[in-house]
Structures are given as C-alpha cells and as structure tokens.
C-alpha positions in Angstrom: 0.0 0.0 0.0 1.1 3.5 -0.7 1.7 5.9 2.3 -1.4 7.7 3.5 -2.7 10.4 1.3 -2.7 12.9 4.1 0.8 14.5 4.4 2.6 13.5 7.6 2.1 16.8 9.2 -1.4 15.4 10.0 0.3 13.8 13.0 -0.2 17.2 14.6 -3.9 17.2 14.3 -4.1 15.3 17.7 -7.6 14.0 16.8 -9.1 17.3 18.0 -6.8 17.6 21.0 -6.6 13.9 21.7 -10.2 12.7 21.2 -10.8 9.1 20.5 -12.1 8.2 17.0 -14.2 5.1 16.3 -15.8 5.7 13.0 -14.6 2.7 11.1 -15.3 0.3 14.0 -18.8 1.7 14.8 -18.1 2.8 18.3 -19.5 5.9 19.9 -17.0 8.8 19.6 -16.3 11.6 22.1 -14.8 9.3 24.7 -12.2 11.6 26.2 -12.8 15.2 27.2 -9.7 17.3 27.5 -8.6 20.9 28.1 -7.3 22.0 24.6 -3.6 22.6 24.5 -0.9 23.4 21.9 0.5 20.6 19.8 3.1 18.6 21.7 2.1 19.9 25.1 1.1 17.7 28.0 -2.7 17.8 28.2 -4.7 17.9 31.4 -7.3 15.2 31.7 -10.7 16.4 32.9 -12.6 13.2 32.5 -12.1 9.8 30.9 -15.3 8.0 29.9 -14.6 4.6 28.4 -17.2 3.3 25.9 -19.6 0.6 27.1 -20.1 -1.1 23.8 -16.8 -2.3 22.3 -16.3 -4.4 19.2 -13.7 -7.2 19.0 -10.3 -5.8 18.2 -9.0 -6.9 14.8 -6.3 -9.6 14.8 -2.7 -8.6 14.4 -2.3 -10.3 11.1 -0.8 -9.1 7.8 2.7 -8.2 9.1 5.7 -9.5 7.2 7.9 -10.1 10.2 8.0 -9.9 14.0 10.9 -8.5 16.1 11.7 -8.7 19.8 9.7 -11.9 20.1 10.3 -15.5 19.1 7.3 -15.5 16.8 4.1 -13.7 15.8 1.9 -12.4 18.6 -1.8 -13.3 18.5 -4.7 -11.7 20.3 -5.1 -14.9 22.2 -1.6 -14.6 23.6 -2.6 -11.3 25.1 -5.8 -12.5 26.8 -6.2 -10.7 30.2 -3.8 -7.9 29.3 -4.4 -4.3 28.6 -2.8 -3.7 25.2 -1.4 -0.6 23.5 -0.7 -0.8 19.8 1.9 1.9 18.9 1.6 2.7 15.2 4.9 4.3 14.3 7.6 4.7 11.6 11.3 4.9 12.4 11.9 8.3 10.7 9.2 10.2 12.6 10.4 12.5 15.4 6.9 12.5 17.1 7.1 8.6 17.2 10.5 8.9 18.8 9.2 11.4 21.3 6.6 9.0 22.7 9.0 6.1 23.2 9.9 7.3 26.7 6.2 7.6 27.6 5.7 4.0 26.5 8.7 2.8 28.5 7.4 4.7 31.5 4.0 3.0 31.2 5.6 -0.4 30.7 7.6 0.1 33.9 4.5 1.3 35.9 2.3 -1.6 34.8 4.8 -4.5 34.2 2.3 -7.3 34.8 -0.9 -5.8 33.4 0.1 -3.9 30.2 1.6 -5.1 27.0 2.8 -2.7 24.3 3.1 -3.9 20.7 4.9 -1.7 18.2 3.2 -1.7 14.7 5.8 -0.3 12.3 3.8 1.0 9.3 6.4 2.6 7.0 6.4 6.0 5.4 9.6 5.5 3.3 10.4 2.6 1.1 13.6 1.9 3.1 11.6 1.6 6.2 9.7 -1.4 4.9 12.9 -3.5 5.2 12.9 -5.6 8.3 16.7 -5.2 8.7 16.2 -1.4 8.9 13.5 -1.8 11.5 15.6 -4.3 13.5 18.4 -1.8 13.7 15.9 0.9 14.8 14.7 -1.4 17.5 18.2 -1.6 18.8 19.1 2.1 18.3 16.0 3.3 20.1 16.3 0.6 22.8 12.8 -0.7 22.3 11.8 -3.4 24.9 8.5 -4.7 23.4 7.5 -6.7 20.3 7.4 -4.9 17.0 5.6 -6.1 13.9 6.7 -5.0 10.4 3.4 -3.8 8.9 5.1 -3.1 5.6 1.8 -3.4 3.6 -0.2 -1.3 6.1 -2.5 -4.3 6.7 -2.9 -3.7 10.5 -2.8 0.1 9.9 -5.9 -0.3 7.6 -7.7 -2.7 10.0 -7.4 -0.2 12.8 -8.3 2.7 10.4 -5.1 4.7 11.3 -4.3 7.8 9.4 -1.2 9.4 11.0 1.9 8.7 13.0 2.1 8.1 15.9 -1.3 6.6 16.8 -2.0 4.5 19.8 -4.8 1.9 19.6 -6.1 0.6 23.0 -7.4 -2.9 23.6 -9.0 -4.0 26.9 -8.3 -7.2 28.8 -11.1 -9.0 27.0 -9.7 -8.3 23.6 -12.2 -5.5 22.8 -11.2 -2.4 20.9 -11.5 0.8 23.1 -10.2 3.5 20.7 -7.3 5.4 19.2 -5.3 8.4 20.3 -2.9 10.3 18.0 0.1 12.5 18.5 2.7 13.1 21.2 2.5 14.6 24.7 -0.4 12.4 25.8 1.2 10.4 28.6 -1.3 11.5 31.3 -4.2 10.6 29.1 -2.8 7.1 28.3 -1.9 6.5 32.0 -5.5 7.3 33.0 -6.9 5.1 30.3 -4.6 2.1 31.2 -5.3 2.6 34.9 -9.1 2.5 34.4 -9.0 -0.5 32.1 -6.8 -2.4 34.7 -9.3 -1.5 37.4 -12.2 -2.6 35.2 -10.5 -5.9 34.4 -9.8 -6.6 38.1 -13.4 -6.0 38.9 -14.5 -8.4 36.2 -11.8 -10.9 37.4 -10.4 -11.1 33.8 -7.0 -9.5 34.4 -4.0 -11.7 33.8 -1.1 -10.4 35.9 1.4 -13.1 35.0 4.3 -11.3 33.2 5.0 -12.1 29.6 8.7 -12.4 28.7 9.7 -11.5 25.2 12.8 -12.5 23.3 14.4 -9.0 23.1 16.9 -8.3 20.3 19.1 -6.2 22.5 20.2 -9.3 24.5 21.3 -11.2 21.3 22.4 -8.6 18.8 24.1 -5.7 20.4 27.6 -7.1 19.5 30.9 -5.8 20.8 31.7 -3.1 18.3 33.6 0.0 19.7 30.8 2.2 18.2 27.1 1.6 18.3 25.0 3.6 15.8 27.3 6.6 15.7 25.1 9.6 14.7 27.5 12.4 13.8 31.2 13.1 13.4 33.2 16.3 13.6 36.8 16.5 12.2 39.1 19.2 13.7 41.9 19.7 11.1 43.8 22.2 13.1 43.9 20.1 16.3 44.2 16.8 14.5 41.2 15.4 16.3 38.1 13.5 15.4 35.0 13.8 17.6 32.5 10.9 17.2 29.0 10.9 18.6 28.8 7.3 19.7 25.1 7.8 20.0 23.6 4.6 21.3 26.6 4.1 23.6 25.6 7.6 24.9 29.2 9.0 24.8 31.6 11.1 22.8 34.7 9.3 21.5 37.8 11.5 20.7 40.6 10.1 18.5 43.2 11.6 16.3 42.5 11.7 12.5 43.9 8.2 12.1 41.6 6.7 14.8 43.9 6.4 17.8 42.0 7.0 21.0 42.6 10.3 22.8 39.5 10.6 25.2 36.2 9.0 26.0 33.6 11.5 27.3 30.6 10.0 29.1 30.0 6.8 30.9 28.2 4.7 28.3 24.8 4.7 29.9 22.0 7.2 29.1 21.4 10.0 31.6 21.5 13.7 32.1 24.3 14.9 34.3 27.0 17.6 34.2 30.4 17.2 35.6 33.8 15.7 34.8 34.3 13.7 31.6 33.9 10.6 33.6 30.7 11.7 35.4 28.9 13.4 32.5 25.9 11.6 31.0 24.3 12.0 27.6 21.3 10.5 26.0 21.7 9.9 22.2 24.2 12.7 21.5 24.2 13.9 17.9 25.7 16.9 16.1 28.9 18.7 17.4 30.6 22.0 16.8 34.0 23.3 18.0 34.8 26.8 19.4 38.4 26.9 20.4 38.7 24.3 23.1 35.0 24.0 23.8 33.0 21.3 22.0 29.3 21.9 21.8 27.1 18.7 21.6 23.4 18.4 20.6 22.2 16.0 23.3 19.1 15.0 21.5 17.0 13.0 24.0 18.0 15.3 26.8 16.7 18.2 24.6 19.8 20.2 25.5 23.1 21.7 24.3 26.1 20.6 26.3 29.5 22.4 26.3 32.6 20.3 26.9 35.7 22.1 28.1 38.4 20.0 26.5 41.2 21.5 28.7 39.4 21.4 32.1 37.7 18.1 31.0 34.3 19.2 32.4 30.9 19.3 30.8 28.0 21.7 31.5 24.6 22.4 30.0 24.4 25.7 28.2 21.0 25.5 26.6 17.9 23.5 27.5 16.4 22.3 30.8 16.9 18.5 30.3 13.4 17.8 29.1 11.3 18.3 26.0 9.5 21.6 25.3 6.5 20.8 23.3 4.9 24.3 23.6 4.0 25.6 20.1 4.4 29.1 21.6 8.1 28.5 21.9 8.3 28.3 18.1 7.0 31.9 17.8 9.6 33.6 20.1 10.8 36.8 18.3 13.4 37.8 20.9 16.5 36.2 22.5 15.9 34.5 25.8 18.2 32.9 28.4 19.4 29.7 26.8 19.6 27.7 30.1 16.0 28.4 31.0 14.6 27.7 27.6 13.3 24.2 26.8 14.4 22.7 23.5 12.9 20.0 21.3 15.2 17.3 19.9 18.2 19.4 18.8 19.9 17.2 16.1 22.8 19.2 14.8 24.8 22.4 15.7 27.0 24.6 13.6 29.1 27.6 14.6 29.6 30.6 12.3 31.4 33.5 14.0 29.9 34.0 17.5 26.6 32.4 16.5 25.7 28.7 16.9 22.9 27.5 14.6 20.8 24.6 15.9 18.8 22.1 13.8 15.8 21.9 16.1 14.2 18.8 14.6 11.3 18.5 17.1 10.2 22.1 16.4 10.8 21.9 12.7 12.9 25.0 12.9 16.5 26.4 12.8 17.4 28.2 16.0 20.4 30.4 16.8 22.3 30.9 20.0 24.5 33.9 20.8 27.5 32.3 22.3 28.7 35.4 24.1 25.3 36.5 25.5 24.2 32.9 26.1 20.8 33.6 24.7 18.7 31.7 22.2 15.8 32.1 19.8 14.2 30.7 16.6 16.1 31.8 13.5 14.0 30.3 10.6 10.8 28.3 10.2 7.2 28.7 11.4 7.2 25.5 13.3 4.8 23.7 11.0 6.2 20.5 9.5 6.3 21.0 5.7 8.5 22.1 2.8 7.6 25.7 2.1 10.0 28.3 0.8 9.7 32.0 1.6 10.8 34.6 4.2 12.6 33.1 7.2 9.8 33.1 9.7 7.1 32.1 7.2 9.0 29.2 5.6 8.4 25.6 6.8 11.0 22.9 7.6 10.4 19.2 8.2 12.6 17.7 10.9 15.9 19.5 10.0 18.7 17.2 11.0 22.0 18.4 9.4 23.7 21.8 9.0 26.7 23.2 7.0 27.8 26.6 5.7 30.0 28.2 3.1 30.3 31.3 5.3 27.5 33.2 3.6 24.7 30.7 3.4 23.4 28.0 5.7 22.5 24.7 4.2 20.1 22.3 5.8 19.4 18.5 5.4 15.6 18.6 5.9 15.0 15.0 6.5 11.3 14.4 6.5 11.0 16.3 3.3 14.0 14.5 1.8 15.2 18.0 1.0 18.2 20.2 1.0 17.5 23.9 1.9 19.4 27.1 1.7 19.1 30.4 3.7 21.3 33.4 4.4 23.3 33.5 7.6 22.7 37.2 8.1 19.0 36.6 8.7 17.9 38.4 5.5 16.3 37.0 2.4 14.4 33.8 2.0 14.6 30.0 2.4 14.9 28.2 -0.9 15.1 24.5 -1.8 17.8 22.7 -3.9 16.3 19.2 -3.8 12.7 18.6 -2.8 9.3 19.8 -3.8 8.4 23.0 -1.8 4.8 24.1 -1.6 3.3 20.9 -2.9 0.6 19.3 -0.8 2.5 16.1 -1.1 5.9 17.6 -0.4 6.6 15.3 2.6 6.1 12.3 0.3 8.3 13.5 -2.5 11.3 11.1 -2.2 13.2 8.4 -4.0 16.6 7.8 -5.5 17.1 9.9 -8.6 20.1 11.8 -9.9 20.0 14.5 -12.5 18.8 18.1 -12.6 17.9 19.5 -9.2 14.2 20.0 -10.1 13.8 16.2 -10.7 16.4 14.8 -8.3 15.1 12.8 -5.3 16.7 11.9 -2.0 15.3 9.6 0.7 15.4 11.0 4.3 18.8 12.7 4.0 20.3 13.5 7.5 23.6 15.3 6.8 25.1 17.8 4.4 28.7 19.2 4.1 29.9 22.2 2.1 33.0 21.5 0.0 34.7 23.4 -2.9 31.5 25.2 -3.9 29.4 22.1 -3.8 27.4 20.2 -1.2 28.0 16.6 -0.2 24.8 14.9 1.1 24.4 11.8 3.2 21.4 10.4 1.4 20.6 8.2 4.4 17.8 5.9 3.4 19.4 5.3 0.0 22.7 4.5 1.8 24.5 6.8 -0.6 26.8 9.8 -0.7 25.6 12.4 -3.2 27.0 15.7 -4.6 24.9 18.7 -5.3 26.5 21.2 -7.8 24.6 24.5 -7.5 26.3 25.9 -10.5 25.5 23.0 -12.8 22.2 22.5 -11.1 22.7 18.7 -10.7 22.6 16.0 -8.1 24.9 13.0 -8.6 25.7 9.8 -6.7 29.3 9.5 -5.7 29.4 6.4 -3.5 27.1 3.8 -2.0 23.9 1.9 -2.7 25.2 -1.7 -2.3 23.1 -4.1 -0.4 24.1 -5.1 3.2 24.9 -8.8 3.7 24.7 -9.1 7.5 24.1 -7.0 10.6 27.6 -6.0 11.4 29.1 -5.9 8.0 27.9 -5.0 4.6 27.8 -2.3 2.0 30.0 0.7 1.1 27.6 2.7 3.3 24.7 1.7 5.6 22.4 4.6 6.4 25.1 7.3 6.9 23.9 10.2 9.1 27.0 12.4 9.7 29.7 14.1 7.5 32.8 16.2 8.3 36.0 17.2 6.3 39.6 17.6 7.4 42.9 17.3 5.5 41.3 16.4 2.2 39.3 13.5 3.7 35.6 13.2 4.3 34.7 11.4 7.5 31.3 9.6 7.4 29.3 8.4 10.4 28.2 5.1 8.8 25.5 4.7 11.4 23.9 1.3 10.8 27.3 -0.3 10.2 28.7 1.0 13.5 31.8 2.5 12.0 33.4 5.6 10.5 34.2 5.6 6.8 36.9 7.8 5.3 36.8 9.1 1.7 39.8 10.6 0.0 38.2 13.5 -1.8 40.8 13.5 -4.6 40.7 9.8 -5.5 37.2 9.0 -4.2 38.7 5.9 -2.5 36.9 4.8 0.6 38.2 2.9 3.7 37.1 2.2 7.2 38.7 4.1 10.1 40.6 1.6 12.2 39.9 2.6 15.8 42.8 1.9 18.1 42.3 1.8 21.9 38.5 2.3 21.7 36.5 -0.3 23.5 32.7 -0.6 23.9 31.4 0.3 27.4 30.6 -2.6 29.8 27.4 -4.3 29.0 24.3 -3.1 30.9 21.9 -5.7 32.2 19.1 -3.2 32.6 18.6 0.3 31.2 19.1 2.7 34.1 18.8 6.5 33.4 21.1 8.7 35.4 19.8 12.0 36.7 21.4 15.4 37.1 23.3 15.9 40.3 21.7 18.6 42.5 
C-alpha cells in the first residue's frame, strides 16, 4: 500500500486535541474530554469515559515479520492484558518522542500492560525488516514490533497518522485510538481505568510475559554503536565521534587512535567531569576553540565540553522536551539555560553564533555564544517544505547543517530535501532538492540523480559544504551524493550496495554524519557502527581503524542517570 494520502504533518492534528475516533469500527465517539492545548504539550485530563459497547479488536495479522519476540503475537496470547498498539515509523520525530512515555507505562504496569509496536512505514527503506531491526536496537525498544510493511494492520485499525495508539482491553475489545505526542497523562489514566475494570470483572492476567528482546542477542561488541554524527578538527588533528547509542563522545586523532572517552556509556542527564557526565543519544557537534558543543538529542539540551578542564555543562535547554507551540514563535532572544528545547539534532558555529537544527520544532534556532541567549532563526514550526521569508518558511525535521560562510544549508530529513538560507537573517529560504509548496511535499522522495528539479533523496540526514558544492548523506538510500549548485545537478558518488549481514555489509549503511579535514571526508556510517573515510581526490573509501577504543561494559538493565543537585 502507498503511504497515507494525508501528508505526515497530519500527525499534529491530535484527533481534535486527543479525542478518540471510532468511525470505522462503529463505536461511539467523544470518549475523552480534554482541556485543549498546543500541539506537543502535555494535556490535562478532565474526565475519561470509556465506551460501554466495544467491538472485538482486529487480529494482528498481515505483518511480514516480528521482532523482539520468538514468533508472531496473536490476540489470544494477550488475553487478560491491557494492550497498547503503537503505530509508528522509524523516521518520525513524534514517534521517537513518545517512546519514553511507552517505556514509563511499561515500567509502571509491568504485569498488566503489553505494548506492541506496529511499524507502518512511510519511506520505502523503512519497509525493510533489517532497517526496523536496527531501529529497535538504536531506540532501545523493549517490546515486540511487527513489520506492517503493507499497512494491513494500519488499515484494519483505520489509522491515518503517525504516531497513533490503539487501545485494547483485557477481554480483547477495541477501546479507541489516540494520535500525537504529549499524551502520557491521558494514556496513563486510560490504562489505569482499564486495569481496574479488568480486576473488577476478574479477567485480568497479571502473569508477566517475557519476550525475546533483540538487545540481548544482537548488540555485539563493536567499539561504536549507531554513531550519529562526526566532527573533524583539522587544526587540532582530532576526530570527535558521537557514539550515540553508547551515549558518549569518542575522541581520536584523525587516524583513529584514542585520545579521550567522554561519558559513561549509559543514558542519563548529568553535568560534571568527563567521567561523570551523562548524555542520551548525543548527535551533532561544533568546536569553538577548546569548547566542544554537543546536541544532546534525547535530553533536549546543548552541552558544552571544556576540552582543557575536562568538564561538561549544559548551556541550553532544561533537560526535558519543550512541546509548547508558543516557543516556536519567540521573536526575541531569551536565556538559553532556562529555555526548553525539542530534539536538537545538529549544531554549527559561524562567528559567534551557533545554529541549531531543532528537529522537534521543525525550525532552525540560533544561540548567541557570548550573551548565552537563544531564539528561533528560521521556520514557522509547521512541518512541511515551504519556501519564503525566514519566519514564514516551513521545515520538516531539520537534521543536518553546514555553511559556506555566507549561506546555511540544511538537510531537511522528513521532506527528503536540502534547503538554503542566508546567515545574516535576511532573504528567503529556498530548496535545492525537494518539492516545496506541494501538498505532497513530505512524500516526494526516491533515488534519482540528474537536474535538481527532478532529483530525489530519501530522508537525508547530513550535508557538508565542499569546494563550492554540497556533499549529502542520502541516508535511506545509503549513498553519498553531490549537489552542484552551478551546474544544477545532483549526482551519486558512493554507495547503494546491499548489506549482507548485521555488522558488515555495503559501502555505506544509512550514513547520518559528515565532516571534512585534511582532504578527507569522515562519514558516520550509522547502521554499520563505523566511521568511513573518503579521499576526496581519489574517491577511494576505507574504514577508520579505531585503536584503543573499546565498547562500554554491557548493561543488564537500562538505568537512566539523573542530574546531580
């Protein structure tokens, strides 16, 4: 089945501020009554009224593969359990944002609740079970996931946007659906009431179900684990690697010999020494003298690492997501440490300004490094590909930044686009590759070289300026491409070969980070857990041999580490 006809920004409709919809299953609507709130904000529950007449929930059939379990999960296996079906796709920032909520619910109701992930792909690459399996490991998902590549389960539950939660009671009856992020309190209330109802009816099964989780079998012992970004410091002869799913920063020389490990290898949010500091999925980095700035994505913060004193501190963000739409409309600088952020994915320093790819807000932000103040720089906060004046233009999950000193270039991942805007804050946002202004702009993707107007990328996550051209990590096509603005062309340079196994494989495997030093391009080859090096003269590619870099000790259980008071 083709992706839904409604563009993916429909995931912000929230079903009228998180109202259940039952049209296709003939159940009475208007189940939940909420105080309206901005998209992404936590909503206050006034009342939850569960429907009395509930149809049988559809079976979980039609998937092409199951992950995190030894076999397909049937409704009969879930008898006596409250069930949440999480309809998601691995590219979607909103889907990523609700994963901590799901983990929190699983921890709160370990014996009464079962979460099943239903992966209904947007992009072609996301239909591949191998890609989903790697996402399960990268996002540390601890429940079964079905690859709903043909949208069979999606159709049976009449889903129309990502993410959507479908609720099933302990008797296998369909309760309703809830779309969007920021709905933890609502879901908690629903699950709690369904558990109480099942106890009263004496149908609750509190015997825990143990699933065969991939993380206990497939994490491997590679020095890096899903490295997200890389930053090459030519002057200092250093390479900074965001070892994202090891939750640390690895520092080597340009030949791969270890110089420093920053962070303890477990997710958390804590400032302090390089040993004590904790990150959660660190991504883009930028260097200012001997200070390395890190986009700490899941902590929704920017961290500053003093490379001489070997200490880390938070300079922007409060350690938790800001989902308020009003934040996207700020028109003046505010104190960076008191301002909540939303999934910062990349950072870039030009002069005394640091630009931030604020993926969760679908905007570009800017921080004054001297004043330590921050504000939106470009984008209206609505997910789309729309050109125009800076504050009227739309971005779609910007994830990579580069500059030629005059212009800022953006890898705008959900639109599979590369965008351009002036650093001086004047002029407009324009699009090199992508289809701005089209109703289906978020679904204009593929793998096509040629003239820029016809060229297609697939969820590109990184871009690097070089010799008047742009190098692009065409992530879901597993290719490195080159945009020549003068010639008006987009051309494949490397990649595209099929992977042959989990820890080895093609020339590139979903690359997400690029950086240049000393005539070499360093690539964060994310799904292959390695750094690739391209000689820009010969176009020869090799793998960086890491020396002295070991994986962190294995963790029996995920234990977040909090900020020291």
